[in-house]
C-alpha positions in Angstrom: 88.5 40.6 -53.2 88.1 36.9 -52.7 89.8 35.3 -49.7 91.8 33.0 -51.9 93.0 35.8 -54.1 94.1 37.9 -51.1 96.1 35.0 -49.7 97.6 34.2 -53.1 98.7 37.8 -53.5 100.9 37.6 -50.3 102.0 34.0 -50.3 101.2 32.0 -53.4 102.6 28.6 -52.2 100.4 28.7 -49.0 97.2 29.5 -50.8 95.5 26.1 -50.1 96.6 25.8 -46.5 95.9 29.3 -45.3 92.7 29.9 -47.1 91.2 26.8 -45.5 92.2 28.1 -42.0 90.7 31.5 -42.5 87.2 32.1 -41.1 84.4 32.3 -43.6 83.6 35.7 -44.9 79.9 35.3 -44.1 78.2 33.3 -41.4 77.2 29.9 -42.7 73.6 29.2 -43.3 72.0 26.8 -40.9 69.1 24.4 -41.5 66.7 27.0 -39.9 68.0 30.0 -41.8 65.9 30.5 -44.9 67.6 31.2 -48.2 67.2 34.9 -49.3 64.5 35.4 -51.9 64.5 38.4 -54.3 61.4 38.2 -56.5 59.0 40.8 -57.7 56.3 39.8 -55.2 58.3 38.1 -52.5 61.5 39.4 -50.9 63.2 38.0 -47.8 66.4 38.0 -45.8 67.5 35.9 -42.8 64.8 37.6 -40.6 62.0 39.1 -42.6 59.8 38.3 -45.5 57.8 40.9 -47.6 55.0 39.4 -49.6 52.8 41.5 -52.0 49.2 40.3 -51.7 45.9 41.2 -53.3 44.1 43.7 -51.1 40.8 42.0 -50.2 39.1 45.3 -49.4 39.5 46.9 -52.8 41.2 46.5 -56.2 44.6 47.5 -54.9 47.6 45.6 -53.5 49.0 45.3 -50.0 52.4 44.1 -48.6 52.7 41.9 -45.6 55.9 41.9 -43.5 56.4 38.7 -41.5 59.1 37.6 -39.1 60.4 34.2 -40.0 59.5 32.7 -36.6 55.9 34.1 -36.6 52.8 32.9 -38.4 51.0 36.3 -38.6 52.4 39.4 -40.3 53.8 42.1 -38.1 52.7 44.7 -40.6 50.2 44.8 -43.5 50.0 48.0 -45.5 49.0 49.3 -48.9 51.4 48.7 -51.8 51.6 50.8 -55.0 50.4 49.8 -58.4 52.8 49.4 -61.3 52.9 51.5 -64.4 50.2 49.4 -66.0 47.8 50.3 -63.1 46.8 46.6 -62.9 49.8 44.7 -61.3 51.7 45.7 -58.2 55.0 47.5 -58.3 57.9 45.0 -57.9 59.7 44.8 -54.6 63.3 45.9 -54.6 66.1 46.2 -52.0 65.3 49.8 -51.1 61.6 49.2 -50.6 62.4 46.0 -48.6 64.7 47.9 -46.2 62.1 50.6 -45.7 59.5 47.9 -45.0 61.8 46.2 -42.5 62.5 49.4 -40.7 58.7 50.2 -40.5 57.8 46.7 -39.3 60.6 46.6 -36.7 59.3 50.0 -35.4 55.8 48.6 -35.2 57.0 45.6 -33.2 59.2 47.8 -30.9 56.2 50.1 -30.2 54.0 47.0 -29.5 56.6 45.7 -27.0 56.8 49.1 -25.3 53.1 49.3 -25.0 52.9 45.8 -23.5 55.7 46.6 -21.1 53.9 49.8 -20.0 50.7 47.9 -19.4 52.4 45.2 -17.3 54.8 47.5 -15.4 53.9 50.6 -13.5 55.6 52.6 -10.8 54.8 55.5 -8.5 57.2 57.6 -6.4 56.1 58.9 -3.1 57.8 60.6 -0.1 57.2 58.9 3.3 59.1 59.6 6.5 61.4 62.0 4.6 62.5 59.2 2.2 61.8 59.0 -1.5 60.2 55.6 -2.2 59.3 54.0 -5.5 56.5 51.4 -5.6 56.5 49.2 -8.7 53.7 47.0 -9.8 54.7 44.1 -12.0 52.2 41.9 -13.8 53.3 38.5 -15.1 50.9 37.2 -17.8 50.3 33.5 -17.9 47.9 31.2 -19.7 46.9 29.6 -16.3 46.4 33.0 -14.7 48.3 36.2 -14.3 50.2 37.1 -11.2 51.2 40.5 -9.9 53.5 41.9 -7.2 54.2 45.2 -5.6 57.8 46.1 -4.7 58.9 49.1 -2.8 62.4 50.4 -3.0 64.3 53.4 -1.7 66.3 55.9 -3.8 69.3 53.5 -3.7 67.3 50.6 -5.0 67.2 48.7 -1.7 64.0 46.7 -1.4 61.8 47.9 1.5 58.7 45.7 1.0 57.1 43.2 -1.3 53.5 41.9 -1.6 51.5 39.7 -3.9 48.5 41.5 -5.4 45.7 40.8 -7.9 46.6 41.4 -11.5 43.6 43.9 -11.6 45.4 46.0 -8.9 45.3 49.7 -9.6 48.5 51.4 -8.4 48.2 55.1 -7.4 50.1 57.5 -5.3 47.7 57.6 -2.3 47.7 53.8 -2.0 51.5 53.6 -2.4 51.9 56.2 0.4 49.4 54.4 2.7 51.4 51.1 2.1 54.7 52.9 2.9 53.3 54.5 6.0 52.1 51.2 7.3 55.6 49.9 7.2 54.8 47.8 4.1 52.6 45.5 6.1 49.7 43.9 4.4 46.6 45.1 6.3 44.9 42.1 8.0 41.5 41.3 6.4 41.6 44.3 4.1 41.3 43.7 0.3 44.8 44.6 -0.8 43.8 44.6 -4.4 42.2 48.1 -4.0 45.0 49.8 -2.2 
């Protein structure tokens, strides 16, 4: 039911005043928010665009899913032929939602993989205490940096050291670092601990 009709149903003489004070039913479109497109070969919402493209590898069709802020598609996959076996099947709301779900999952898995590559941790027991040693790599265009942080079972930091981004964290190296009192050995290459 439209907002104005709802207000008019309860208080007809206040229709103009009250309906202007009510919040909008849908968030207003901003300059940066693209208009939704619902065409046979292009379908978009506020966040994603699905575009049916000719598959360059064979005679078929493909669909590319792109986030609006990105220049490259997050997902490119095969798309079904229409009934005439020449043109692609038109996009529809159901197919679009399935593609959005798949593309979002691909991005989520990529982010998880990147996080796993840049963040590692090992737990060891030293002097009767459970210690977690975490390696964090911060990528940067000028040069990546990395650090080791040791924490006890309560999360209290016990030691911190800068290391090479190529550092290989393992249980024996973490145990040796903990047993040394988290002191960086003088003159020793800490990157191979």
